[in-house]
PyMOL Python script that loads the backbone (N, CA, C, O; Angstrom):
from pymol import cmd

cmd.read_pdbstr("""\
ATOM      1  N   MET A   1      32.089 -13.667  39.535  1.00  0.00           N
ATOM      2  CA  MET A   1      32.534 -12.908  38.393  1.00  0.00           C
ATOM      3  C   MET A   1      31.317 -12.516  37.564  1.00  0.00           C
ATOM      4  O   MET A   1      30.466 -13.357  37.273  1.00  0.00           O
ATOM      5  N   TYR A   2      31.232 -11.255  37.186  1.00  0.00           N
ATOM      6  CA  TYR A   2      30.146 -10.753  36.359  1.00  0.00           C
ATOM      7  C   TYR A   2      30.666 -10.423  34.976  1.00  0.00           C
ATOM      8  O   TYR A   2      31.743  -9.847  34.824  1.00  0.00           O
ATOM      9  N   ILE A   3      29.898 -10.791  33.975  1.00  0.00           N
ATOM     10  CA  ILE A   3      30.231 -10.428  32.604  1.00  0.00           C
ATOM     11  C   ILE A   3      29.199  -9.417  32.154  1.00  0.00           C
ATOM     12  O   ILE A   3      28.005  -9.716  32.115  1.00  0.00           O
ATOM     13  N   LEU A   4      29.648  -8.229  31.817  1.00  0.00           N
ATOM     14  CA  LEU A   4      28.740  -7.188  31.347  1.00  0.00           C
ATOM     15  C   LEU A   4      28.547  -7.348  29.846  1.00  0.00           C
ATOM     16  O   LEU A   4      29.507  -7.384  29.076  1.00  0.00           O
ATOM     17  N   MET A   5      27.290  -7.442  29.453  1.00  0.00           N
ATOM     18  CA  MET A   5      26.964  -7.561  28.031  1.00  0.00           C
ATOM     19  C   MET A   5      26.137  -6.348  27.645  1.00  0.00           C
ATOM     20  O   MET A   5      25.255  -5.933  28.396  1.00  0.00           O
ATOM     21  N   PRO A   6      26.413  -5.777  26.485  1.00  0.00           N
ATOM     22  CA  PRO A   6      25.599  -4.648  26.047  1.00  0.00           C
ATOM     23  C   PRO A   6      24.151  -5.087  25.883  1.00  0.00           C
ATOM     24  O   PRO A   6      23.878  -6.230  25.515  1.00  0.00           O
ATOM     25  N   SER A   7      23.247  -4.196  26.153  1.00  0.00           N
ATOM     26  CA  SER A   7      21.834  -4.523  26.004  1.00  0.00           C
ATOM     27  C   SER A   7      21.087  -3.314  25.455  1.00  0.00           C
ATOM     28  O   SER A   7      21.568  -2.182  25.508  1.00  0.00           O
ATOM     29  N   LYS A   8      19.903  -3.585  24.931  1.00  0.00           N
ATOM     30  CA  LYS A   8      19.011  -2.550  24.409  1.00  0.00           C
ATOM     31  C   LYS A   8      17.642  -2.776  25.004  1.00  0.00           C
ATOM     32  O   LYS A   8      17.234  -3.917  25.222  1.00  0.00           O
ATOM     33  N   ASN A   9      16.939  -1.710  25.265  1.00  0.00           N
ATOM     34  CA  ASN A   9      15.558  -1.802  25.727  1.00  0.00           C
ATOM     35  C   ASN A   9      14.642  -1.587  24.537  1.00  0.00           C
ATOM     36  O   ASN A   9      14.875  -0.693  23.724  1.00  0.00           O
ATOM     37  N   ILE A  10      13.605  -2.400  24.432  1.00  0.00           N
ATOM     38  CA  ILE A  10      12.606  -2.217  23.386  1.00  0.00           C
ATOM     39  C   ILE A  10      11.241  -2.118  24.030  1.00  0.00           C
ATOM     40  O   ILE A  10      11.009  -2.665  25.108  1.00  0.00           O
ATOM     41  N   SER A  11      10.342  -1.421  23.367  1.00  0.00           N
ATOM     42  CA  SER A  11       8.966  -1.297  23.860  1.00  0.00           C
ATOM     43  C   SER A  11       8.064  -2.189  23.041  1.00  0.00           C
ATOM     44  O   SER A  11       8.108  -2.171  21.810  1.00  0.00           O
ATOM     45  N   ILE A  12       7.245  -2.971  23.724  1.00  0.00           N
ATOM     46  CA  ILE A  12       6.246  -3.799  23.063  1.00  0.00           C
ATOM     47  C   ILE A  12       4.945  -3.645  23.829  1.00  0.00           C
ATOM     48  O   ILE A  12       4.944  -3.285  25.006  1.00  0.00           O
ATOM     49  N   THR A  13       3.856  -3.916  23.164  1.00  0.00           N
ATOM     50  CA  THR A  13       2.568  -3.822  23.848  1.00  0.00           C
ATOM     51  C   THR A  13       2.407  -4.996  24.796  1.00  0.00           C
ATOM     52  O   THR A  13       3.095  -6.009  24.677  1.00  0.00           O
ATOM     53  N   GLU A  14       1.497  -4.846  25.731  1.00  0.00           N
ATOM     54  CA  GLU A  14       1.242  -5.937  26.684  1.00  0.00           C
ATOM     55  C   GLU A  14       0.725  -7.169  25.960  1.00  0.00           C
ATOM     56  O   GLU A  14       1.031  -8.295  26.351  1.00  0.00           O
ATOM     57  N   ASN A  15      -0.054  -6.963  24.911  1.00  0.00           N
ATOM     58  CA  ASN A  15      -0.576  -8.066  24.119  1.00  0.00           C
ATOM     59  C   ASN A  15       0.577  -8.876  23.500  1.00  0.00           C
ATOM     60  O   ASN A  15       0.559 -10.106  23.554  1.00  0.00           O
ATOM     61  N   VAL A  16       1.562  -8.209  22.923  1.00  0.00           N
ATOM     62  CA  VAL A  16       2.719  -8.892  22.332  1.00  0.00           C
ATOM     63  C   VAL A  16       3.515  -9.600  23.421  1.00  0.00           C
ATOM     64  O   VAL A  16       3.940 -10.741  23.241  1.00  0.00           O
ATOM     65  N   TYR A  17       3.717  -8.931  24.542  1.00  0.00           N
ATOM     66  CA  TYR A  17       4.452  -9.526  25.662  1.00  0.00           C
ATOM     67  C   TYR A  17       3.796 -10.834  26.107  1.00  0.00           C
ATOM     68  O   TYR A  17       4.480 -11.835  26.323  1.00  0.00           O
ATOM     69  N   ASN A  18       2.465 -10.821  26.242  1.00  0.00           N
ATOM     70  CA  ASN A  18       1.744 -12.022  26.680  1.00  0.00           C
ATOM     71  C   ASN A  18       1.865 -13.155  25.660  1.00  0.00           C
ATOM     72  O   ASN A  18       1.964 -14.322  26.038  1.00  0.00           O
ATOM     73  N   LYS A  19       1.858 -12.812  24.369  1.00  0.00           N
ATOM     74  CA  LYS A  19       2.025 -13.837  23.336  1.00  0.00           C
ATOM     75  C   LYS A  19       3.432 -14.422  23.379  1.00  0.00           C
ATOM     76  O   LYS A  19       3.616 -15.628  23.213  1.00  0.00           O
ATOM     77  N   LEU A  20       4.427 -13.559  23.603  1.00  0.00           N
ATOM     78  CA  LEU A  20       5.804 -14.044  23.710  1.00  0.00           C
ATOM     79  C   LEU A  20       5.974 -14.955  24.928  1.00  0.00           C
ATOM     80  O   LEU A  20       6.678 -15.963  24.862  1.00  0.00           O
ATOM     81  N   LEU A  21       5.330 -14.599  26.032  1.00  0.00           N
ATOM     82  CA  LEU A  21       5.393 -15.441  27.234  1.00  0.00           C
ATOM     83  C   LEU A  21       4.861 -16.841  26.971  1.00  0.00           C
ATOM     84  O   LEU A  21       5.376 -17.817  27.517  1.00  0.00           O
ATOM     85  N   LYS A  22       3.827 -16.943  26.134  1.00  0.00           N
ATOM     86  CA  LYS A  22       3.220 -18.245  25.842  1.00  0.00           C
ATOM     87  C   LYS A  22       4.160 -19.153  25.055  1.00  0.00           C
ATOM     88  O   LYS A  22       4.094 -20.374  25.195  1.00  0.00           O
ATOM     89  N   ILE A  23       5.032 -18.578  24.229  1.00  0.00           N
ATOM     90  CA  ILE A  23       5.902 -19.416  23.405  1.00  0.00           C
ATOM     91  C   ILE A  23       7.323 -19.515  23.960  1.00  0.00           C
ATOM     92  O   ILE A  23       8.135 -20.295  23.463  1.00  0.00           O
ATOM     93  N   LYS A  24       7.617 -18.726  24.986  1.00  0.00           N
ATOM     94  CA  LYS A  24       8.944 -18.770  25.619  1.00  0.00           C
ATOM     95  C   LYS A  24       9.077 -20.079  26.392  1.00  0.00           C
ATOM     96  O   LYS A  24       8.186 -20.460  27.151  1.00  0.00           O
ATOM     97  N   LEU A  25      10.193 -20.754  26.189  1.00  0.00           N
ATOM     98  CA  LEU A  25      10.440 -22.012  26.891  1.00  0.00           C
ATOM     99  C   LEU A  25      10.855 -21.750  28.336  1.00  0.00           C
ATOM    100  O   LEU A  25      11.370 -20.679  28.655  1.00  0.00           O
ATOM    101  N   GLU A  26      10.632 -22.719  29.194  1.00  0.00           N
ATOM    102  CA  GLU A  26      11.031 -22.591  30.602  1.00  0.00           C
ATOM    103  C   GLU A  26      12.549 -22.406  30.680  1.00  0.00           C
ATOM    104  O   GLU A  26      13.304 -23.166  30.073  1.00  0.00           O
ATOM    105  N   GLY A  27      12.984 -21.405  31.421  1.00  0.00           N
ATOM    106  CA  GLY A  27      14.405 -21.131  31.584  1.00  0.00           C
ATOM    107  C   GLY A  27      15.024 -20.371  30.417  1.00  0.00           C
ATOM    108  O   GLY A  27      16.220 -20.079  30.439  1.00  0.00           O
ATOM    109  N   GLU A  28      14.235 -20.048  29.404  1.00  0.00           N
ATOM    110  CA  GLU A  28      14.741 -19.339  28.229  1.00  0.00           C
ATOM    111  C   GLU A  28      14.605 -17.834  28.448  1.00  0.00           C
ATOM    112  O   GLU A  28      13.552 -17.357  28.871  1.00  0.00           O
ATOM    113  N   SER A  29      15.664 -17.094  28.162  1.00  0.00           N
ATOM    114  CA  SER A  29      15.580 -15.637  28.263  1.00  0.00           C
ATOM    115  C   SER A  29      14.863 -15.098  27.024  1.00  0.00           C
ATOM    116  O   SER A  29      14.714 -15.810  26.031  1.00  0.00           O
ATOM    117  N   PHE A  30      14.426 -13.856  27.085  1.00  0.00           N
ATOM    118  CA  PHE A  30      13.791 -13.261  25.916  1.00  0.00           C
ATOM    119  C   PHE A  30      14.787 -13.137  24.762  1.00  0.00           C
ATOM    120  O   PHE A  30      14.404 -13.289  23.602  1.00  0.00           O
ATOM    121  N   SER A  31      16.047 -12.864  25.060  1.00  0.00           N
ATOM    122  CA  SER A  31      17.065 -12.813  24.000  1.00  0.00           C
ATOM    123  C   SER A  31      17.179 -14.163  23.301  1.00  0.00           C
ATOM    124  O   SER A  31      17.259 -14.233  22.075  1.00  0.00           O
ATOM    125  N   GLU A  32      17.185 -15.232  24.091  1.00  0.00           N
ATOM    126  CA  GLU A  32      17.257 -16.577  23.512  1.00  0.00           C
ATOM    127  C   GLU A  32      16.001 -16.890  22.692  1.00  0.00           C
ATOM    128  O   GLU A  32      16.082 -17.521  21.639  1.00  0.00           O
ATOM    129  N   LEU A  33      14.843 -16.444  23.182  1.00  0.00           N
ATOM    130  CA  LEU A  33      13.590 -16.627  22.450  1.00  0.00           C
ATOM    131  C   LEU A  33      13.664 -15.926  21.102  1.00  0.00           C
ATOM    132  O   LEU A  33      13.323 -16.514  20.075  1.00  0.00           O
ATOM    133  N   PHE A  34      14.107 -14.676  21.098  1.00  0.00           N
ATOM    134  CA  PHE A  34      14.196 -13.924  19.842  1.00  0.00           C
ATOM    135  C   PHE A  34      15.159 -14.595  18.870  1.00  0.00           C
ATOM    136  O   PHE A  34      14.875 -14.681  17.676  1.00  0.00           O
ATOM    137  N   LEU A  35      16.292 -15.070  19.371  1.00  0.00           N
ATOM    138  CA  LEU A  35      17.246 -15.757  18.501  1.00  0.00           C
ATOM    139  C   LEU A  35      16.634 -17.029  17.915  1.00  0.00           C
ATOM    140  O   LEU A  35      16.838 -17.344  16.743  1.00  0.00           O
ATOM    141  N   ARG A  36      15.887 -17.748  18.737  1.00  0.00           N
ATOM    142  CA  ARG A  36      15.230 -18.976  18.261  1.00  0.00           C
ATOM    143  C   ARG A  36      14.204 -18.652  17.184  1.00  0.00           C
ATOM    144  O   ARG A  36      14.136 -19.333  16.161  1.00  0.00           O
ATOM    145  N   LEU A  37      13.409 -17.617  17.410  1.00  0.00           N
ATOM    146  CA  LEU A  37      12.393 -17.235  16.429  1.00  0.00           C
ATOM    147  C   LEU A  37      13.027 -16.744  15.129  1.00  0.00           C
ATOM    148  O   LEU A  37      12.533 -17.043  14.042  1.00  0.00           O
ATOM    149  N   LEU A  38      14.103 -16.004  15.240  1.00  0.00           N
ATOM    150  CA  LEU A  38      14.790 -15.530  14.033  1.00  0.00           C
ATOM    151  C   LEU A  38      15.393 -16.682  13.252  1.00  0.00           C
ATOM    152  O   LEU A  38      15.392 -16.671  12.021  1.00  0.00           O
ATOM    153  N   LYS A  39      15.905 -17.670  13.957  1.00  0.00           N
ATOM    154  CA  LYS A  39      16.472 -18.845  13.287  1.00  0.00           C
ATOM    155  C   LYS A  39      15.381 -19.600  12.537  1.00  0.00           C
ATOM    156  O   LYS A  39      15.592 -20.028  11.402  1.00  0.00           O
ATOM    157  N   VAL A  40      14.222 -19.765  13.158  1.00  0.00           N
ATOM    158  CA  VAL A  40      13.098 -20.445  12.515  1.00  0.00           C
ATOM    159  C   VAL A  40      12.662 -19.663  11.286  1.00  0.00           C
ATOM    160  O   VAL A  40      12.398 -20.252  10.237  1.00  0.00           O
ATOM    161  N   GLN A  41      12.582 -18.338  11.405  1.00  0.00           N
ATOM    162  CA  GLN A  41      12.171 -17.507  10.277  1.00  0.00           C
ATOM    163  C   GLN A  41      13.161 -17.650   9.127  1.00  0.00           C
ATOM    164  O   GLN A  41      12.751 -17.803   7.976  1.00  0.00           O
ATOM    165  N   LYS A  42      14.450 -17.604   9.419  1.00  0.00           N
ATOM    166  CA  LYS A  42      15.473 -17.712   8.382  1.00  0.00           C
ATOM    167  C   LYS A  42      15.397 -19.084   7.715  1.00  0.00           C
ATOM    168  O   LYS A  42      15.460 -19.180   6.489  1.00  0.00           O
ATOM    169  N   THR A  43      15.263 -20.126   8.497  1.00  0.00           N
ATOM    170  CA  THR A  43      15.190 -21.477   7.953  1.00  0.00           C
ATOM    171  C   THR A  43      13.972 -21.626   7.057  1.00  0.00           C
ATOM    172  O   THR A  43      14.076 -22.204   5.975  1.00  0.00           O
ATOM    173  N   SER A  44      12.820 -21.118   7.479  1.00  0.00           N
ATOM    174  CA  SER A  44      11.601 -21.212   6.680  1.00  0.00           C
ATOM    175  C   SER A  44      11.768 -20.469   5.365  1.00  0.00           C
ATOM    176  O   SER A  44      11.359 -20.966   4.316  1.00  0.00           O
ATOM    177  N   PHE A  45      12.361 -19.289   5.412  1.00  0.00           N
ATOM    178  CA  PHE A  45      12.572 -18.503   4.207  1.00  0.00           C
ATOM    179  C   PHE A  45      13.524 -19.222   3.265  1.00  0.00           C
ATOM    180  O   PHE A  45      13.272 -19.291   2.062  1.00  0.00           O
ATOM    181  N   GLU A  46      14.617 -19.759   3.801  1.00  0.00           N
ATOM    182  CA  GLU A  46      15.595 -20.435   2.961  1.00  0.00           C
ATOM    183  C   GLU A  46      15.011 -21.683   2.307  1.00  0.00           C
ATOM    184  O   GLU A  46      15.364 -22.007   1.173  1.00  0.00           O
ATOM    185  N   LYS A  47      14.122 -22.387   3.009  1.00  0.00           N
ATOM    186  CA  LYS A  47      13.506 -23.583   2.437  1.00  0.00           C
ATOM    187  C   LYS A  47      12.609 -23.227   1.257  1.00  0.00           C
ATOM    188  O   LYS A  47      12.522 -23.993   0.297  1.00  0.00           O
ATOM    189  N   SER A  48      11.943 -22.077   1.313  1.00  0.00           N
ATOM    190  CA  SER A  48      11.038 -21.696   0.235  1.00  0.00           C
ATOM    191  C   SER A  48      11.761 -20.955  -0.883  1.00  0.00           C
ATOM    192  O   SER A  48      11.216 -20.811  -1.977  1.00  0.00           O
ATOM    193  N   PHE A  49      12.973 -20.485  -0.629  1.00  0.00           N
ATOM    194  CA  PHE A  49      13.708 -19.742  -1.637  1.00  0.00           C
ATOM    195  C   PHE A  49      14.015 -20.649  -2.825  1.00  0.00           C
ATOM    196  O   PHE A  49      14.488 -21.772  -2.656  1.00  0.00           O
ATOM    197  N   GLY A  50      13.746 -20.158  -3.999  1.00  0.00           N
ATOM    198  CA  GLY A  50      14.014 -20.928  -5.203  1.00  0.00           C
ATOM    199  C   GLY A  50      12.827 -21.764  -5.655  1.00  0.00           C
ATOM    200  O   GLY A  50      12.885 -22.384  -6.717  1.00  0.00           O
ATOM    201  N   ALA A  51      11.758 -21.795  -4.880  1.00  0.00           N
ATOM    202  CA  ALA A  51      10.587 -22.567  -5.265  1.00  0.00           C
ATOM    203  C   ALA A  51       9.866 -21.910  -6.442  1.00  0.00           C
ATOM    204  O   ALA A  51       9.179 -22.588  -7.207  1.00  0.00           O
ATOM    205  N   TRP A  52      10.018 -20.615  -6.586  1.00  0.00           N
ATOM    206  CA  TRP A  52       9.376 -19.873  -7.656  1.00  0.00           C
ATOM    207  C   TRP A  52      10.385 -19.695  -8.783  1.00  0.00           C
ATOM    208  O   TRP A  52      11.491 -19.204  -8.554  1.00  0.00           O
ATOM    209  N   LYS A  53      10.016 -20.086  -9.981  1.00  0.00           N
ATOM    210  CA  LYS A  53      10.879 -19.889 -11.151  1.00  0.00           C
ATOM    211  C   LYS A  53      10.753 -18.428 -11.578  1.00  0.00           C
ATOM    212  O   LYS A  53       9.678 -17.977 -11.975  1.00  0.00           O
ATOM    213  N   LEU A  54      11.856 -17.701 -11.492  1.00  0.00           N
ATOM    214  CA  LEU A  54      11.844 -16.286 -11.845  1.00  0.00           C
ATOM    215  C   LEU A  54      11.962 -16.091 -13.346  1.00  0.00           C
ATOM    216  O   LEU A  54      12.694 -16.810 -14.026  1.00  0.00           O
ATOM    217  N   SER A  55      11.225 -15.101 -13.855  1.00  0.00           N
ATOM    218  CA  SER A  55      11.366 -14.729 -15.258  1.00  0.00           C
ATOM    219  C   SER A  55      12.652 -13.920 -15.394  1.00  0.00           C
ATOM    220  O   SER A  55      13.270 -13.563 -14.391  1.00  0.00           O
ATOM    221  N   GLY A  56      13.049 -13.634 -16.604  1.00  0.00           N
ATOM    222  CA  GLY A  56      14.256 -12.829 -16.830  1.00  0.00           C
ATOM    223  C   GLY A  56      14.171 -11.466 -16.166  1.00  0.00           C
ATOM    224  O   GLY A  56      15.138 -11.008 -15.558  1.00  0.00           O
ATOM    225  N   GLU A  57      13.010 -10.812 -16.279  1.00  0.00           N
ATOM    226  CA  GLU A  57      12.826  -9.490 -15.665  1.00  0.00           C
ATOM    227  C   GLU A  57      12.868  -9.591 -14.141  1.00  0.00           C
ATOM    228  O   GLU A  57      13.459  -8.742 -13.474  1.00  0.00           O
ATOM    229  N   GLU A  58      12.238 -10.634 -13.593  1.00  0.00           N
ATOM    230  CA  GLU A  58      12.248 -10.820 -12.141  1.00  0.00           C
ATOM    231  C   GLU A  58      13.663 -11.073 -11.636  1.00  0.00           C
ATOM    232  O   GLU A  58      14.031 -10.592 -10.564  1.00  0.00           O
ATOM    233  N   LYS A  59      14.461 -11.822 -12.393  1.00  0.00           N
ATOM    234  CA  LYS A  59      15.848 -12.066 -12.013  1.00  0.00           C
ATOM    235  C   LYS A  59      16.641 -10.769 -11.966  1.00  0.00           C
ATOM    236  O   LYS A  59      17.468 -10.576 -11.075  1.00  0.00           O
ATOM    237  N   GLU A  60      16.389  -9.875 -12.927  1.00  0.00           N
ATOM    238  CA  GLU A  60      17.076  -8.579 -12.956  1.00  0.00           C
ATOM    239  C   GLU A  60      16.697  -7.745 -11.730  1.00  0.00           C
ATOM    240  O   GLU A  60      17.558  -7.140 -11.090  1.00  0.00           O
ATOM    241  N   VAL A  61      15.405  -7.720 -11.412  1.00  0.00           N
ATOM    242  CA  VAL A  61      14.934  -6.950 -10.251  1.00  0.00           C
ATOM    243  C   VAL A  61      15.542  -7.529  -8.979  1.00  0.00           C
ATOM    244  O   VAL A  61      16.022  -6.785  -8.124  1.00  0.00           O
ATOM    245  N   TRP A  62      15.523  -8.869  -8.850  1.00  0.00           N
ATOM    246  CA  TRP A  62      16.079  -9.517  -7.662  1.00  0.00           C
ATOM    247  C   TRP A  62      17.563  -9.209  -7.528  1.00  0.00           C
ATOM    248  O   TRP A  62      18.038  -8.902  -6.435  1.00  0.00           O
ATOM    249  N   ALA A  63      18.298  -9.288  -8.631  1.00  0.00           N
ATOM    250  CA  ALA A  63      19.734  -8.997  -8.599  1.00  0.00           C
ATOM    251  C   ALA A  63      19.979  -7.562  -8.163  1.00  0.00           C
ATOM    252  O   ALA A  63      20.890  -7.288  -7.382  1.00  0.00           O
ATOM    253  N   ASP A  64      19.156  -6.642  -8.674  1.00  0.00           N
ATOM    254  CA  ASP A  64      19.302  -5.237  -8.287  1.00  0.00           C
ATOM    255  C   ASP A  64      19.025  -5.055  -6.795  1.00  0.00           C
ATOM    256  O   ASP A  64      19.766  -4.354  -6.106  1.00  0.00           O
ATOM    257  N   LEU A  65      17.965  -5.682  -6.300  1.00  0.00           N
ATOM    258  CA  LEU A  65      17.604  -5.541  -4.882  1.00  0.00           C
ATOM    259  C   LEU A  65      18.680  -6.100  -3.964  1.00  0.00           C
ATOM    260  O   LEU A  65      19.002  -5.501  -2.938  1.00  0.00           O
ATOM    261  N   THR A  66      19.226  -7.233  -4.330  1.00  0.00           N
ATOM    262  CA  THR A  66      20.168  -7.895  -3.433  1.00  0.00           C
ATOM    263  C   THR A  66      21.575  -7.325  -3.496  1.00  0.00           C
ATOM    264  O   THR A  66      22.400  -7.628  -2.634  1.00  0.00           O
ATOM    265  N   THR A  67      21.864  -6.508  -4.497  1.00  0.00           N
ATOM    266  CA  THR A  67      23.209  -5.939  -4.592  1.00  0.00           C
ATOM    267  C   THR A  67      23.255  -4.466  -4.226  1.00  0.00           C
ATOM    268  O   THR A  67      24.333  -3.873  -4.204  1.00  0.00           O
ATOM    269  N   ARG A  68      22.124  -3.870  -3.943  1.00  0.00           N
ATOM    270  CA  ARG A  68      22.099  -2.452  -3.542  1.00  0.00           C
ATOM    271  C   ARG A  68      22.804  -2.264  -2.215  1.00  0.00           C
ATOM    272  O   ARG A  68      22.709  -3.105  -1.321  1.00  0.00           O
ATOM    273  N   LYS A  69      23.509  -1.157  -2.097  1.00  0.00           N
ATOM    274  CA  LYS A  69      24.164  -0.854  -0.818  1.00  0.00           C
ATOM    275  C   LYS A  69      23.138  -0.420   0.214  1.00  0.00           C
ATOM    276  O   LYS A  69      23.270  -0.768   1.387  1.00  0.00           O
ATOM    277  N   GLU A  70      22.133   0.322  -0.183  1.00  0.00           N
ATOM    278  CA  GLU A  70      21.110   0.832   0.736  1.00  0.00           C
ATOM    279  C   GLU A  70      19.883  -0.069   0.671  1.00  0.00           C
ATOM    280  O   GLU A  70      18.873   0.281   0.061  1.00  0.00           O
ATOM    281  N   ARG A  71      19.984  -1.251   1.316  1.00  0.00           N
ATOM    282  CA  ARG A  71      18.948  -2.262   1.190  1.00  0.00           C
ATOM    283  C   ARG A  71      17.814  -2.122   2.188  1.00  0.00           C
ATOM    284  O   ARG A  71      17.083  -3.090   2.398  1.00  0.00           O
ATOM    285  N   SER A  72      17.633  -0.977   2.808  1.00  0.00           N
ATOM    286  CA  SER A  72      16.466  -0.827   3.682  1.00  0.00           C
ATOM    287  C   SER A  72      15.307  -0.370   2.809  1.00  0.00           C
ATOM    288  O   SER A  72      15.344   0.719   2.238  1.00  0.00           O
ATOM    289  N   TRP A  73      14.286  -1.197   2.708  1.00  0.00           N
ATOM    290  CA  TRP A  73      13.194  -0.937   1.787  1.00  0.00           C
ATOM    291  C   TRP A  73      12.081  -0.190   2.489  1.00  0.00           C
ATOM    292  O   TRP A  73      11.138  -0.788   3.007  1.00  0.00           O
ATOM    293  N   ASN A  74      12.203   1.104   2.496  1.00  0.00           N
ATOM    294  CA  ASN A  74      11.140   1.913   3.052  1.00  0.00           C
ATOM    295  C   ASN A  74      10.420   2.612   1.901  1.00  0.00           C
ATOM    296  O   ASN A  74      10.809   2.461   0.743  1.00  0.00           O
ATOM    297  N   LYS A  75       9.398   3.357   2.207  1.00  0.00           N
ATOM    298  CA  LYS A  75       8.598   4.001   1.168  1.00  0.00           C
ATOM    299  C   LYS A  75       9.449   4.859   0.250  1.00  0.00           C
ATOM    300  O   LYS A  75       9.218   4.890  -0.958  1.00  0.00           O
ATOM    301  N   ALA A  76      10.413   5.544   0.796  1.00  0.00           N
ATOM    302  CA  ALA A  76      11.233   6.456   0.000  1.00  0.00           C
ATOM    303  C   ALA A  76      11.976   5.730  -1.109  1.00  0.00           C
ATOM    304  O   ALA A  76      11.968   6.200  -2.247  1.00  0.00           O
ATOM    305  N   ASN A  77      12.618   4.602  -0.824  1.00  0.00           N
ATOM    306  CA  ASN A  77      13.386   3.965  -1.889  1.00  0.00           C
ATOM    307  C   ASN A  77      12.602   2.899  -2.637  1.00  0.00           C
ATOM    308  O   ASN A  77      13.111   2.372  -3.626  1.00  0.00           O
ATOM    309  N   LEU A  78      11.381   2.551  -2.215  1.00  0.00           N
ATOM    310  CA  LEU A  78      10.554   1.667  -3.016  1.00  0.00           C
ATOM    311  C   LEU A  78      10.142   2.369  -4.298  1.00  0.00           C
ATOM    312  O   LEU A  78       9.966   1.729  -5.336  1.00  0.00           O
ATOM    313  N   GLU A  79       9.987   3.689  -4.225  1.00  0.00           N
ATOM    314  CA  GLU A  79       9.623   4.449  -5.425  1.00  0.00           C
ATOM    315  C   GLU A  79      10.731   4.352  -6.474  1.00  0.00           C
ATOM    316  O   GLU A  79      10.452   4.457  -7.668  1.00  0.00           O
ATOM    317  N   ASP A  80      11.972   4.156  -6.057  1.00  0.00           N
ATOM    318  CA  ASP A  80      13.087   4.013  -6.986  1.00  0.00           C
ATOM    319  C   ASP A  80      12.965   2.761  -7.836  1.00  0.00           C
ATOM    320  O   ASP A  80      13.551   2.692  -8.917  1.00  0.00           O
ATOM    321  N   LEU A  81      12.208   1.760  -7.364  1.00  0.00           N
ATOM    322  CA  LEU A  81      12.108   0.494  -8.068  1.00  0.00           C
ATOM    323  C   LEU A  81      11.151   0.559  -9.246  1.00  0.00           C
ATOM    324  O   LEU A  81      11.212  -0.288 -10.137  1.00  0.00           O
ATOM    325  N   GLU A  82      10.268   1.551  -9.265  1.00  0.00           N
ATOM    326  CA  GLU A  82       9.260   1.644 -10.333  1.00  0.00           C
ATOM    327  C   GLU A  82       9.862   2.095 -11.637  1.00  0.00           C
ATOM    328  O   GLU A  82       9.151   2.224 -12.634  1.00  0.00           O
TER     329      GLU A  82
END
""", "prot")
cmd.dss("prot")
cmd.show_as("cartoon", "prot")
cmd.util.cbc("prot")
cmd.orient("prot")
């Protein structure tokens, strides 16, 4: 029995590929590697969140950033923050 799962192709440089190979565990797929790395990144970020005491102005900016519907921060909408 075959289970078809949607997939996407991504392009990476050979240098990045070789670095990923070094940290990929034996028997681990690249999808599993990416999920593991994303989990580590999220955990690290969550552990550091709240370590900085925000000023009143910083709290307002943070609240605005986290409640925006269009939360992709590219050059175009970073100018909106000024």
